[in-house]
N, C-alpha and C positions, 0 to 999 in steps of 0.2 A: 046266708047273706053276710053275716058278720065275719065268717071265715074268708069270704072273698075280699072283704075290705082289709082284713089283716094281711092277707097274702099280697094284695096290691101295695100296702104300706111297707111290708118287708122288701118287696122288689124295688120300691122307690129308694129305700134306705141303701140297699146294696148298690144300686146304680150311682147314687150320689157319692157313696164311699169309694167306689171304684174310680170314679172321675177325680175325686179329691186326691186319692193316693197316686194316680198316674200323672198328675200335673207337674211335679218336680222333674220327672224324666223328660217330659216334653220341653220344659224350659231349659233343662240341661242340654238336650240335643240342639235346641235352637241356639244357645250360646256357643256351643262348639262349632256349629255350622257358620255362624257369623264370624267367629274368630278366625276360622280357616280362610274364609273369603277375604277378610282384611289382610291376612298374611300374604296371600297370593298377590293382591293388589300392590302391597308394599314392595315385594320383590320385583315385580314387573316395572314399577315406577323407578326403582333403584337402578335396574338394568338399563332402562331407557336413558336415565341421566348419565350413567357411565359412558354409554355409547355416544351420546351427544358430546360429552366432554372430550372423548378421544377423537371424534371426527373433526371437531372445531378447534381442538387444542386449546380449550378454554383456560386462560391464565388464572381464573379464579377456582379452578378445579382442585379438589382435595386429593386427587389421584395423580401420582407421578407416572408419566409414560416411561417405559423402559428404553434404554439406549438401543437404537437399531443397528449400530455399528457402521453406519454409512458415513464416510468422511466427507467433509466439505472443504474444497480446495480454496484457501484464502491466501492470496499472494501478499506477502509482507516484504516490502522492499526496505532493506536496511542501508541507509546512506552513511557515508563517512566523509570526514574532512581531512584532507592530507596536504602537506606542503611538498609539492613535487620538486621544486627547485631550491637550490642553496647558492648563495653568492660567495665568490672567492675574490681574492685580490687579482686585478688585471695582470700585474707583473708576474704573479705566480702562474697564471694561466698561459702567459706567453712563453713560458719555459717548455710547454707541452704542445700548444697549438697557437698559430699566429692568427690574428684577426684579419678581416678584409683590408685590402690596400686602400688607402686614401679615405678611410672612414674611421673615425674615433669611436670605439665602442662605449656604450653607456656603462656597462658592467660586465663582469665575467660570470658565467652561470655554469653550475654543475647539476646534473640530474642522474640519479641511479637508473639502471636498466629496468625496463618494463613499468616504469612509474606511470606512463601514459596508457600503455596497453592494458594495465590492470584496472583502470578506472571504468566505472559503469554509470549509466544514466541515473541522475539523482545525487551523485557524489559532488562534493564541493572541493575545488582546487584553489589553493592559495598561490597567487601569482607572485613573481619577484617584485620587490619594491621599485617603484618608478618615481623619480623626483620626490622621494620621501613619502610617497603614498603607497599604501598596500591595497590590493584588490583581491576579491574572491569571486570565482565564477562557479556556476552550477552547471554540471554536464547535462545537456539536453538531447544529445544524439551521439551514437557511436557506430563507426563503420570500419570494416576490415576489407582491404583491397586484395586482389588476387595474389600479389607478391608478399602478403603478410603484414603490410603496413597498417597501423591502426590510427584512425583519425577520429577525434572527438570534437564536438562543438559545445561551447559553453557561453552563457550570458550572465551579466550582472547589471543591475539597474541602479542609477544614481540620479537623484533629482528628477525622476520621471523619465529619464533617457536610458534606453537599453544599449549596452555595449557588447559586442560580439567578439569571440576569440575562437581560433582554430588551432588545435594541437595535434601534430602528426609525429608518430614515432616509427622508425624503421629499424632494421637490424643494425645499421651503423649510424645513419644520419637521422636527425630529428629537426623538425621545423615548427616554430610556434609564431602565430600572428596574433597580436593583441591590439585592441582598440580601447582607448581610455579617454577621459575628459581632457587630458593634456596633449593627446596626439596618438599616432599609431606607431607600433613598435614590432620588431621581429627578432626572434631568437634563433640562431643557427648553432646546432650542436653536432660534434663528431665524437662518437663513442662516449656520449654523455657530458662532453665538455665543449664550451663555446662562449659566444658573446651575444649581448643584446644590443641592437642598433635602432636608431630612429629611422622609420620608414622614409621620412623626408630626406635624411642624409643619404640613404641608399639610392633614392631616385636621383639625387643630384649628381651622383657619380656616373650616371648613364648619359649625362649631358656634357658635351664637349663645348666649353665656353670659349675656346679659342677660335671657334668658327662662328660666322655671322648667322643670326637667325632670320636674316632677310633673304627671301627667295630671289635668286638672280634669273632673269629671263634667258632662255636657251636660244643662242643665235643659230 
């Protein structure tokens, strides 16, 4: 009986010792397993964050997207300001070209070739001085006719009123119509040289004042 008790006691001690000795390995394996699981979760979470940032192009992202090489067409219109006309002495101009008959020109004008043809929408053109005033128009439209003439439209605003001008340049002849607060004017050029006239003065030359403006009944 005593031997049985001793045997049972030794068996109990061996079992307790075995369990006590194996406990660190169990804990170690548990720690490794837990660490591995956490690492996988961190990588998956990180991957998800990156994909969301790329998809939404999040401006707060720490990741810079690579250049795709796709060009974006952005039209940048560069406008210029140019003085198309220059004034010369009327007497000097008369040595080359004569003004209209019965009309006193306001000024003599010179323009280099293609100064109107080379203008584009958005450009600013400085007009000749009229009655001591200078004006600038902004080109709003450009047209080319079948014969190669180029016409441009331009506007400028003063005191809330918009004034319109039309400038046409051909191979030899050019014509400019100007509206200003002081009246309407026209410029006629041949080979880049000519004169500015008052539109009212030009219209008056079409009227024959020697004839009565009273309609006579036909007998």
